[in-house]
ChimeraX commands (.cxc) that place a marker at each C-alpha (Angstrom):
marker #1 position 22.04,20.13,25.86 radius 0.5
marker #1 position 19.31,19.52,23.11 radius 0.5
marker #1 position 20.17,19.60,18.85 radius 0.5
marker #1 position 18.42,22.79,17.28 radius 0.5
marker #1 position 18.52,23.57,13.62 radius 0.5
marker #1 position 20.25,26.08,11.61 radius 0.5
marker #1 position 17.04,28.28,12.66 radius 0.5
marker #1 position 16.18,29.01,15.81 radius 0.5
marker #1 position 13.44,31.05,14.83 radius 0.5
marker #1 position 10.22,29.47,13.89 radius 0.5
marker #1 position 8.13,30.86,10.97 radius 0.5
marker #1 position 4.49,31.21,11.49 radius 0.5
marker #1 position 2.41,29.27,9.87 radius 0.5
marker #1 position 1.41,31.67,7.37 radius 0.5
marker #1 position 4.49,32.08,6.23 radius 0.5
marker #1 position 5.08,28.27,5.43 radius 0.5
marker #1 position 1.72,28.15,3.96 radius 0.5
marker #1 position 2.72,30.87,1.94 radius 0.5
marker #1 position 6.36,29.15,1.29 radius 0.5
marker #1 position 4.18,26.11,-0.22 radius 0.5
marker #1 position 2.39,27.58,-2.48 radius 0.5
marker #1 position 5.16,29.16,-3.54 radius 0.5
marker #1 position 7.44,26.24,-4.23 radius 0.5
marker #1 position 4.17,24.20,-5.56 radius 0.5
marker #1 position 3.26,27.19,-8.35 radius 0.5
marker #1 position 7.41,26.64,-9.16 radius 0.5
marker #1 position 6.77,22.82,-9.78 radius 0.5
marker #1 position 3.25,23.48,-12.16 radius 0.5
marker #1 position 5.16,26.00,-13.88 radius 0.5
marker #1 position 8.72,23.74,-14.77 radius 0.5
marker #1 position 6.09,21.02,-16.02 radius 0.5
marker #1 position 4.38,22.98,-18.36 radius 0.5
marker #1 position 7.47,25.25,-20.16 radius 0.5
marker #1 position 9.04,21.61,-20.59 radius 0.5
marker #1 position 5.37,20.24,-21.82 radius 0.5
marker #1 position 5.49,23.82,-24.19 radius 0.5
marker #1 position 8.91,22.69,-25.36 radius 0.5
marker #1 position 8.01,19.37,-26.32 radius 0.5
marker #1 position 4.35,19.94,-27.54 radius 0.5
marker #1 position 5.49,20.00,-31.49 radius 0.5
marker #1 position 7.90,17.12,-30.75 radius 0.5
marker #1 position 4.98,15.10,-29.59 radius 0.5
marker #1 position 4.36,12.32,-32.88 radius 0.5
marker #1 position 8.32,11.61,-31.98 radius 0.5
marker #1 position 8.01,11.08,-28.63 radius 0.5
marker #1 position 5.46,8.40,-29.46 radius 0.5
marker #1 position 7.03,7.21,-32.13 radius 0.5
marker #1 position 10.15,6.52,-29.64 radius 0.5
marker #1 position 8.54,5.04,-26.31 radius 0.5
marker #1 position 6.49,2.28,-29.34 radius 0.5
marker #1 position 9.44,1.15,-30.67 radius 0.5
marker #1 position 10.11,-1.82,-28.46 radius 0.5
marker #1 position 6.35,-2.95,-29.01 radius 0.5
marker #1 position 7.11,-1.79,-33.48 radius 0.5
marker #1 position 10.08,-3.70,-33.66 radius 0.5
marker #1 position 8.59,-7.16,-32.61 radius 0.5
marker #1 position 5.02,-6.78,-35.01 radius 0.5
marker #1 position 4.37,-9.01,-37.31 radius 0.5
marker #1 position 4.96,-8.28,-41.24 radius 0.5
marker #1 position 2.53,-5.35,-42.26 radius 0.5
marker #1 position 0.86,-4.96,-38.75 radius 0.5
marker #1 position 0.93,-1.99,-37.09 radius 0.5
marker #1 position -0.95,-0.54,-34.08 radius 0.5
marker #1 position -4.19,1.00,-34.37 radius 0.5
marker #1 position -6.47,3.93,-32.53 radius 0.5
marker #1 position -9.92,3.15,-32.06 radius 0.5
marker #1 position -10.88,5.94,-31.09 radius 0.5
marker #1 position -11.60,8.73,-32.99 radius 0.5
marker #1 position -9.71,11.68,-30.89 radius 0.5
marker #1 position -7.34,9.14,-30.58 radius 0.5
marker #1 position -3.92,10.11,-32.37 radius 0.5
marker #1 position -3.74,13.63,-30.86 radius 0.5
marker #1 position -4.88,13.01,-27.34 radius 0.5
marker #1 position -2.46,10.31,-27.12 radius 0.5
marker #1 position 0.54,11.80,-27.68 radius 0.5
marker #1 position -0.13,14.25,-26.18 radius 0.5
marker #1 position -1.38,12.60,-22.38 radius 0.5
marker #1 position 2.72,10.72,-23.01 radius 0.5
marker #1 position 4.50,14.48,-23.75 radius 0.5
marker #1 position 2.58,15.91,-20.22 radius 0.5
marker #1 position 3.26,12.56,-18.23 radius 0.5
marker #1 position 7.44,13.28,-20.14 radius 0.5
marker #1 position 7.19,16.73,-19.18 radius 0.5
marker #1 position 6.66,15.32,-15.50 radius 0.5
marker #1 position 9.14,12.83,-15.64 radius 0.5
marker #1 position 12.07,15.32,-16.88 radius 0.5
marker #1 position 10.62,17.78,-13.95 radius 0.5
marker #1 position 11.48,15.42,-11.01 radius 0.5
marker #1 position 14.95,17.25,-10.74 radius 0.5
marker #1 position 13.52,20.47,-9.93 radius 0.5
marker #1 position 10.14,19.59,-7.97 radius 0.5
marker #1 position 12.43,17.43,-5.63 radius 0.5
marker #1 position 15.20,20.59,-5.14 radius 0.5
marker #1 position 11.93,22.88,-4.24 radius 0.5
marker #1 position 10.43,20.01,-1.98 radius 0.5
marker #1 position 14.05,19.67,-0.48 radius 0.5
marker #1 position 13.86,23.96,-0.40 radius 0.5
marker #1 position 10.76,23.42,1.16 radius 0.5
marker #1 position 12.13,20.89,4.13 radius 0.5
marker #1 position 15.78,21.35,4.77 radius 0.5
marker #1 position 14.88,24.77,7.33 radius 0.5
marker #1 position 13.50,22.47,9.65 radius 0.5
marker #1 position 16.95,20.29,9.25 radius 0.5
marker #1 position 19.98,19.09,11.41 radius 0.5
marker #1 position 23.17,19.62,10.07 radius 0.5
marker #1 position 23.79,15.73,9.93 radius 0.5
marker #1 position 20.33,15.17,9.03 radius 0.5
marker #1 position 21.65,17.13,5.73 radius 0.5
marker #1 position 24.72,16.04,5.38 radius 0.5
marker #1 position 23.06,12.13,4.45 radius 0.5
marker #1 position 20.19,13.76,2.86 radius 0.5
marker #1 position 21.52,15.49,0.12 radius 0.5
marker #1 position 22.86,12.36,-1.08 radius 0.5
marker #1 position 20.06,10.29,-0.71 radius 0.5
marker #1 position 18.17,12.60,-2.59 radius 0.5
marker #1 position 20.64,12.57,-5.17 radius 0.5
marker #1 position 20.27,8.68,-5.24 radius 0.5
marker #1 position 16.98,8.86,-5.39 radius 0.5
marker #1 position 16.72,10.62,-8.92 radius 0.5
marker #1 position 19.18,8.79,-10.60 radius 0.5
marker #1 position 18.13,5.40,-9.64 radius 0.5
marker #1 position 14.33,6.20,-10.25 radius 0.5
marker #1 position 15.65,7.30,-14.07 radius 0.5
marker #1 position 17.73,4.07,-14.48 radius 0.5
marker #1 position 14.50,1.90,-13.46 radius 0.5
marker #1 position 13.28,3.81,-16.31 radius 0.5
marker #1 position 15.98,3.40,-18.97 radius 0.5
marker #1 position 16.22,-0.66,-17.13 radius 0.5
marker #1 position 12.53,-1.27,-17.93 radius 0.5
marker #1 position 12.92,0.64,-21.35 radius 0.5
marker #1 position 16.20,-0.87,-23.01 radius 0.5
marker #1 position 16.29,-4.84,-21.13 radius 0.5
marker #1 position 12.49,-5.27,-19.96 radius 0.5
marker #1 position 10.30,-4.67,-23.48 radius 0.5
marker #1 position 12.39,-6.33,-25.91 radius 0.5
marker #1 position 12.70,-9.07,-23.93 radius 0.5
marker #1 position 8.79,-8.74,-22.95 radius 0.5
marker #1 position 7.50,-8.20,-25.66 radius 0.5
marker #1 position 9.12,-10.36,-28.08 radius 0.5
marker #1 position 7.81,-13.27,-25.83 radius 0.5
marker #1 position 3.83,-11.68,-26.51 radius 0.5
marker #1 position 4.77,-11.71,-30.20 radius 0.5
marker #1 position 5.99,-15.07,-30.72 radius 0.5
marker #1 position 2.80,-16.41,-27.90 radius 0.5
marker #1 position 0.11,-14.80,-30.35 radius 0.5
marker #1 position -1.53,-17.62,-31.61 radius 0.5
marker #1 position -2.59,-18.88,-34.84 radius 0.5
marker #1 position -4.75,-16.08,-36.94 radius 0.5
marker #1 position -4.90,-13.44,-34.33 radius 0.5
marker #1 position -3.89,-10.57,-35.66 radius 0.5
marker #1 position -1.07,-8.58,-33.08 radius 0.5
marker #1 position -2.62,-4.93,-33.63 radius 0.5
marker #1 position -1.90,-2.97,-30.38 radius 0.5
marker #1 position -4.29,-0.26,-29.75 radius 0.5
marker #1 position -1.95,3.14,-28.17 radius 0.5
marker #1 position -3.23,4.13,-25.95 radius 0.5
marker #1 position -3.60,0.54,-24.31 radius 0.5
marker #1 position -0.45,1.06,-24.96 radius 0.5
marker #1 position 0.91,3.94,-23.50 radius 0.5
marker #1 position -1.18,3.12,-20.64 radius 0.5
marker #1 position 0.68,-0.36,-19.99 radius 0.5
marker #1 position 4.20,0.92,-20.05 radius 0.5
marker #1 position 3.69,4.01,-18.14 radius 0.5
marker #1 position 2.20,1.95,-15.68 radius 0.5
marker #1 position 5.52,-0.23,-16.13 radius 0.5
marker #1 position 7.70,2.89,-16.38 radius 0.5
marker #1 position 6.58,3.74,-13.00 radius 0.5
marker #1 position 6.64,0.62,-11.13 radius 0.5
marker #1 position 10.74,0.54,-12.65 radius 0.5
marker #1 position 11.33,3.20,-11.51 radius 0.5
marker #1 position 9.94,2.91,-7.66 radius 0.5
marker #1 position 11.19,-0.28,-7.39 radius 0.5
marker #1 position 14.88,0.62,-8.25 radius 0.5
marker #1 position 14.31,3.56,-4.72 radius 0.5
marker #1 position 14.46,0.05,-2.65 radius 0.5
marker #1 position 18.26,1.60,-1.62 radius 0.5
marker #1 position 17.06,4.83,-0.58 radius 0.5
marker #1 position 13.88,3.76,1.30 radius 0.5
marker #1 position 16.55,0.89,3.56 radius 0.5
marker #1 position 18.54,3.21,4.60 radius 0.5
marker #1 position 16.19,6.11,4.96 radius 0.5
marker #1 position 14.38,3.00,7.44 radius 0.5
marker #1 position 17.50,2.13,9.28 radius 0.5
marker #1 position 18.42,6.06,9.26 radius 0.5
marker #1 position 15.72,6.93,11.22 radius 0.5
marker #1 position 15.28,3.46,13.20 radius 0.5
marker #1 position 12.10,2.31,12.76 radius 0.5
marker #1 position 14.86,-1.33,11.50 radius 0.5
marker #1 position 18.09,-2.07,12.04 radius 0.5
marker #1 position 20.66,-3.94,9.95 radius 0.5
marker #1 position 20.43,-7.21,11.77 radius 0.5
marker #1 position 16.51,-7.52,11.21 radius 0.5
marker #1 position 16.79,-6.68,7.76 radius 0.5
marker #1 position 19.24,-9.36,7.29 radius 0.5
marker #1 position 17.05,-12.35,9.05 radius 0.5
marker #1 position 14.24,-11.13,6.88 radius 0.5
marker #1 position 16.37,-11.78,3.14 radius 0.5
marker #1 position 14.34,-14.97,2.54 radius 0.5
marker #1 position 10.65,-13.16,2.97 radius 0.5
marker #1 position 11.78,-10.14,1.00 radius 0.5
marker #1 position 13.26,-12.31,-2.38 radius 0.5
marker #1 position 9.93,-14.55,-1.67 radius 0.5
marker #1 position 8.21,-10.28,-1.69 radius 0.5
marker #1 position 10.20,-9.62,-4.52 radius 0.5
marker #1 position 9.13,-12.35,-6.94 radius 0.5
marker #1 position 5.25,-11.36,-5.64 radius 0.5
marker #1 position 5.50,-7.75,-6.40 radius 0.5
marker #1 position 7.03,-8.81,-9.72 radius 0.5
marker #1 position 3.96,-11.20,-10.34 radius 0.5
marker #1 position 1.42,-8.12,-9.52 radius 0.5
marker #1 position 3.48,-5.33,-11.18 radius 0.5
marker #1 position 4.10,-7.23,-14.84 radius 0.5
marker #1 position 2.58,-9.02,-17.00 radius 0.5
marker #1 position 2.47,-12.62,-16.38 radius 0.5
marker #1 position 5.41,-14.49,-17.24 radius 0.5
marker #1 position 8.02,-15.55,-16.23 radius 0.5
marker #1 position 10.42,-13.52,-18.03 radius 0.5
marker #1 position 9.27,-10.06,-17.05 radius 0.5
marker #1 position 8.42,-11.17,-13.52 radius 0.5
marker #1 position 11.99,-12.55,-13.22 radius 0.5
marker #1 position 13.70,-9.24,-14.31 radius 0.5
marker #1 position 11.89,-7.07,-12.13 radius 0.5
marker #1 position 12.20,-9.01,-8.98 radius 0.5
marker #1 position 15.81,-10.21,-9.26 radius 0.5
marker #1 position 16.72,-6.35,-9.41 radius 0.5
marker #1 position 14.82,-5.60,-6.48 radius 0.5
marker #1 position 16.08,-8.05,-3.99 radius 0.5
marker #1 position 19.74,-6.76,-5.82 radius 0.5
marker #1 position 19.13,-3.12,-4.34 radius 0.5
marker #1 position 17.00,-4.87,-1.49 radius 0.5
marker #1 position 20.60,-5.84,-0.60 radius 0.5
marker #1 position 22.55,-2.79,-1.64 radius 0.5
marker #1 position 20.50,-0.98,1.01 radius 0.5
marker #1 position 21.23,-3.04,3.70 radius 0.5
marker #1 position 25.33,-2.61,2.62 radius 0.5
marker #1 position 25.08,1.28,2.64 radius 0.5
marker #1 position 22.46,1.15,5.83 radius 0.5
marker #1 position 25.13,-0.69,7.55 radius 0.5
marker #1 position 27.84,1.63,6.60 radius 0.5
marker #1 position 25.50,4.18,8.51 radius 0.5
marker #1 position 25.03,2.78,11.17 radius 0.5
marker #1 position 28.99,1.93,11.31 radius 0.5
marker #1 position 29.65,5.96,10.83 radius 0.5
marker #1 position 27.05,7.29,13.37 radius 0.5
marker #1 position 28.69,5.15,16.68 radius 0.5
marker #1 position 32.08,5.51,15.41 radius 0.5
marker #1 position 31.55,9.40,16.32 radius 0.5
marker #1 position 28.63,10.38,17.23 radius 0.5
marker #1 position 29.92,13.28,19.71 radius 0.5
marker #1 position 31.57,15.02,16.25 radius 0.5
marker #1 position 27.69,15.25,15.18 radius 0.5
marker #1 position 25.70,16.44,18.31 radius 0.5
marker #1 position 28.28,19.11,18.85 radius 0.5
marker #1 position 28.45,20.62,15.43 radius 0.5
marker #1 position 24.37,20.72,15.96 radius 0.5
marker #1 position 24.54,22.73,19.36 radius 0.5
marker #1 position 24.18,26.19,19.15 radius 0.5
marker #1 position 27.31,28.73,20.59 radius 0.5
marker #1 position 27.96,28.85,24.21 radius 0.5
marker #1 position 26.70,32.19,25.11 radius 0.5
marker #1 position 29.05,34.57,27.01 radius 0.5
marker #1 position 28.23,35.29,30.97 radius 0.5
marker link #1:1,2 radius 0.2
marker link #1:2,3 radius 0.2
marker link #1:3,4 radius 0.2
marker link #1:4,5 radius 0.2
marker link #1:5,6 radius 0.2
marker link #1:6,7 radius 0.2
marker link #1:7,8 radius 0.2
marker link #1:8,9 radius 0.2
marker link #1:9,10 radius 0.2
marker link #1:10,11 radius 0.2
marker link #1:11,12 radius 0.2
marker link #1:12,13 radius 0.2
marker link #1:13,14 radius 0.2
marker link #1:14,15 radius 0.2
marker link #1:15,16 radius 0.2
marker link #1:16,17 radius 0.2
marker link #1:17,18 radius 0.2
marker link #1:18,19 radius 0.2
marker link #1:19,20 radius 0.2
marker link #1:20,21 radius 0.2
marker link #1:21,22 radius 0.2
marker link #1:22,23 radius 0.2
marker link #1:23,24 radius 0.2
marker link #1:24,25 radius 0.2
marker link #1:25,26 radius 0.2
marker link #1:26,27 radius 0.2
marker link #1:27,28 radius 0.2
marker link #1:28,29 radius 0.2
marker link #1:29,30 radius 0.2
marker link #1:30,31 radius 0.2
marker link #1:31,32 radius 0.2
marker link #1:32,33 radius 0.2
marker link #1:33,34 radius 0.2
marker link #1:34,35 radius 0.2
marker link #1:35,36 radius 0.2
marker link #1:36,37 radius 0.2
marker link #1:37,38 radius 0.2
marker link #1:38,39 radius 0.2
marker link #1:39,40 radius 0.2
marker link #1:40,41 radius 0.2
marker link #1:41,42 radius 0.2
marker link #1:42,43 radius 0.2
marker link #1:43,44 radius 0.2
marker link #1:44,45 radius 0.2
marker link #1:45,46 radius 0.2
marker link #1:46,47 radius 0.2
marker link #1:47,48 radius 0.2
marker link #1:48,49 radius 0.2
marker link #1:49,50 radius 0.2
marker link #1:50,51 radius 0.2
marker link #1:51,52 radius 0.2
marker link #1:52,53 radius 0.2
marker link #1:53,54 radius 0.2
marker link #1:54,55 radius 0.2
marker link #1:55,56 radius 0.2
marker link #1:56,57 radius 0.2
marker link #1:57,58 radius 0.2
marker link #1:58,59 radius 0.2
marker link #1:59,60 radius 0.2
marker link #1:60,61 radius 0.2
marker link #1:61,62 radius 0.2
marker link #1:62,63 radius 0.2
marker link #1:63,64 radius 0.2
marker link #1:64,65 radius 0.2
marker link #1:65,66 radius 0.2
marker link #1:66,67 radius 0.2
marker link #1:67,68 radius 0.2
marker link #1:68,69 radius 0.2
marker link #1:69,70 radius 0.2
marker link #1:70,71 radius 0.2
marker link #1:71,72 radius 0.2
marker link #1:72,73 radius 0.2
marker link #1:73,74 radius 0.2
marker link #1:74,75 radius 0.2
marker link #1:75,76 radius 0.2
marker link #1:76,77 radius 0.2
marker link #1:77,78 radius 0.2
marker link #1:78,79 radius 0.2
marker link #1:79,80 radius 0.2
marker link #1:80,81 radius 0.2
marker link #1:81,82 radius 0.2
marker link #1:82,83 radius 0.2
marker link #1:83,84 radius 0.2
marker link #1:84,85 radius 0.2
marker link #1:85,86 radius 0.2
marker link #1:86,87 radius 0.2
marker link #1:87,88 radius 0.2
marker link #1:88,89 radius 0.2
marker link #1:89,90 radius 0.2
marker link #1:90,91 radius 0.2
marker link #1:91,92 radius 0.2
marker link #1:92,93 radius 0.2
marker link #1:93,94 radius 0.2
marker link #1:94,95 radius 0.2
marker link #1:95,96 radius 0.2
marker link #1:96,97 radius 0.2
marker link #1:97,98 radius 0.2
marker link #1:98,99 radius 0.2
marker link #1:99,100 radius 0.2
marker link #1:100,101 radius 0.2
marker link #1:101,102 radius 0.2
marker link #1:102,103 radius 0.2
marker link #1:103,104 radius 0.2
marker link #1:104,105 radius 0.2
marker link #1:105,106 radius 0.2
marker link #1:106,107 radius 0.2
marker link #1:107,108 radius 0.2
marker link #1:108,109 radius 0.2
marker link #1:109,110 radius 0.2
marker link #1:110,111 radius 0.2
marker link #1:111,112 radius 0.2
marker link #1:112,113 radius 0.2
marker link #1:113,114 radius 0.2
marker link #1:114,115 radius 0.2
marker link #1:115,116 radius 0.2
marker link #1:116,117 radius 0.2
marker link #1:117,118 radius 0.2
marker link #1:118,119 radius 0.2
marker link #1:119,120 radius 0.2
marker link #1:120,121 radius 0.2
marker link #1:121,122 radius 0.2
marker link #1:122,123 radius 0.2
marker link #1:123,124 radius 0.2
marker link #1:124,125 radius 0.2
marker link #1:125,126 radius 0.2
marker link #1:126,127 radius 0.2
marker link #1:127,128 radius 0.2
marker link #1:128,129 radius 0.2
marker link #1:129,130 radius 0.2
marker link #1:130,131 radius 0.2
marker link #1:131,132 radius 0.2
marker link #1:132,133 radius 0.2
marker link #1:133,134 radius 0.2
marker link #1:134,135 radius 0.2
marker link #1:135,136 radius 0.2
marker link #1:136,137 radius 0.2
marker link #1:137,138 radius 0.2
marker link #1:138,139 radius 0.2
marker link #1:139,140 radius 0.2
marker link #1:140,141 radius 0.2
marker link #1:141,142 radius 0.2
marker link #1:142,143 radius 0.2
marker link #1:143,144 radius 0.2
marker link #1:144,145 radius 0.2
marker link #1:145,146 radius 0.2
marker link #1:146,147 radius 0.2
marker link #1:147,148 radius 0.2
marker link #1:148,149 radius 0.2
marker link #1:149,150 radius 0.2
marker link #1:150,151 radius 0.2
marker link #1:151,152 radius 0.2
marker link #1:152,153 radius 0.2
marker link #1:153,154 radius 0.2
marker link #1:154,155 radius 0.2
marker link #1:155,156 radius 0.2
marker link #1:156,157 radius 0.2
marker link #1:157,158 radius 0.2
marker link #1:158,159 radius 0.2
marker link #1:159,160 radius 0.2
marker link #1:160,161 radius 0.2
marker link #1:161,162 radius 0.2
marker link #1:162,163 radius 0.2
marker link #1:163,164 radius 0.2
marker link #1:164,165 radius 0.2
marker link #1:165,166 radius 0.2
marker link #1:166,167 radius 0.2
marker link #1:167,168 radius 0.2
marker link #1:168,169 radius 0.2
marker link #1:169,170 radius 0.2
marker link #1:170,171 radius 0.2
marker link #1:171,172 radius 0.2
marker link #1:172,173 radius 0.2
marker link #1:173,174 radius 0.2
marker link #1:174,175 radius 0.2
marker link #1:175,176 radius 0.2
marker link #1:176,177 radius 0.2
marker link #1:177,178 radius 0.2
marker link #1:178,179 radius 0.2
marker link #1:179,180 radius 0.2
marker link #1:180,181 radius 0.2
marker link #1:181,182 radius 0.2
marker link #1:182,183 radius 0.2
marker link #1:183,184 radius 0.2
marker link #1:184,185 radius 0.2
marker link #1:185,186 radius 0.2
marker link #1:186,187 radius 0.2
marker link #1:187,188 radius 0.2
marker link #1:188,189 radius 0.2
marker link #1:189,190 radius 0.2
marker link #1:190,191 radius 0.2
marker link #1:191,192 radius 0.2
marker link #1:192,193 radius 0.2
marker link #1:193,194 radius 0.2
marker link #1:194,195 radius 0.2
marker link #1:195,196 radius 0.2
marker link #1:196,197 radius 0.2
marker link #1:197,198 radius 0.2
marker link #1:198,199 radius 0.2
marker link #1:199,200 radius 0.2
marker link #1:200,201 radius 0.2
marker link #1:201,202 radius 0.2
marker link #1:202,203 radius 0.2
marker link #1:203,204 radius 0.2
marker link #1:204,205 radius 0.2
marker link #1:205,206 radius 0.2
marker link #1:206,207 radius 0.2
marker link #1:207,208 radius 0.2
marker link #1:208,209 radius 0.2
marker link #1:209,210 radius 0.2
marker link #1:210,211 radius 0.2
marker link #1:211,212 radius 0.2
marker link #1:212,213 radius 0.2
marker link #1:213,214 radius 0.2
marker link #1:214,215 radius 0.2
marker link #1:215,216 radius 0.2
marker link #1:216,217 radius 0.2
marker link #1:217,218 radius 0.2
marker link #1:218,219 radius 0.2
marker link #1:219,220 radius 0.2
marker link #1:220,221 radius 0.2
marker link #1:221,222 radius 0.2
marker link #1:222,223 radius 0.2
marker link #1:223,224 radius 0.2
marker link #1:224,225 radius 0.2
marker link #1:225,226 radius 0.2
marker link #1:226,227 radius 0.2
marker link #1:227,228 radius 0.2
marker link #1:228,229 radius 0.2
marker link #1:229,230 radius 0.2
marker link #1:230,231 radius 0.2
marker link #1:231,232 radius 0.2
marker link #1:232,233 radius 0.2
marker link #1:233,234 radius 0.2
marker link #1:234,235 radius 0.2
marker link #1:235,236 radius 0.2
marker link #1:236,237 radius 0.2
marker link #1:237,238 radius 0.2
marker link #1:238,239 radius 0.2
marker link #1:239,240 radius 0.2
marker link #1:240,241 radius 0.2
marker link #1:241,242 radius 0.2
marker link #1:242,243 radius 0.2
marker link #1:243,244 radius 0.2
marker link #1:244,245 radius 0.2
marker link #1:245,246 radius 0.2
marker link #1:246,247 radius 0.2
marker link #1:247,248 radius 0.2
marker link #1:248,249 radius 0.2
marker link #1:249,250 radius 0.2
marker link #1:250,251 radius 0.2
marker link #1:251,252 radius 0.2
marker link #1:252,253 radius 0.2
marker link #1:253,254 radius 0.2
marker link #1:254,255 radius 0.2
marker link #1:255,256 radius 0.2
marker link #1:256,257 radius 0.2
marker link #1:257,258 radius 0.2
marker link #1:258,259 radius 0.2
marker link #1:259,260 radius 0.2
marker link #1:260,261 radius 0.2
marker link #1:261,262 radius 0.2
view
């Protein structure tokens, strides 16, 4: 007997589109409400984000604003991005609420931990970049500044730079979730992932070289965690596969609709 989702009656296309619109509006409203709450602290937020660079500026050196509107627009833009990052749990909850009715019960048991893990890992990647990567990287840049050159970074350029790294590290820390998903849906198996491990390690360093500044410290600080997270994903994927092989009938039985009485 084939598996059936929890809701056997399919929803019309118009109902799906209406629900999707409602959830998208909720996401936009959540971001807007967070932004309203943070807007009065925009300057303080930028001061906090720029702290890793300012701590390594030479004596009497400051950050600069080369555009007339940058002192206002740059903290404004940063506050909007921070609002988006803070709303990610709610956005993912809305995405989950939209797709969950179409999933089987055994799929939900795996999807919920993956959803929670993805949120935690994304924030962990950003924290790793801020507290470890940025201080080492900016210290290196300050030490490598040629004599006679004043290190005075534009605030808009700095924001674009750090947001790129925040996003890169946040996405890179999602590797375990991606590996588990690939194993779970059967795209690859654990044996194949172990076989290509040397290529994965090389790929991690290539990605680190592309996404980070051209210094060995920041490249290594991205590549090594990516490799370790890949190994964690392989381990979790093997555990999921092992559990699925041990009791495949239980999930099938739970997902089957109740037998009808003659």
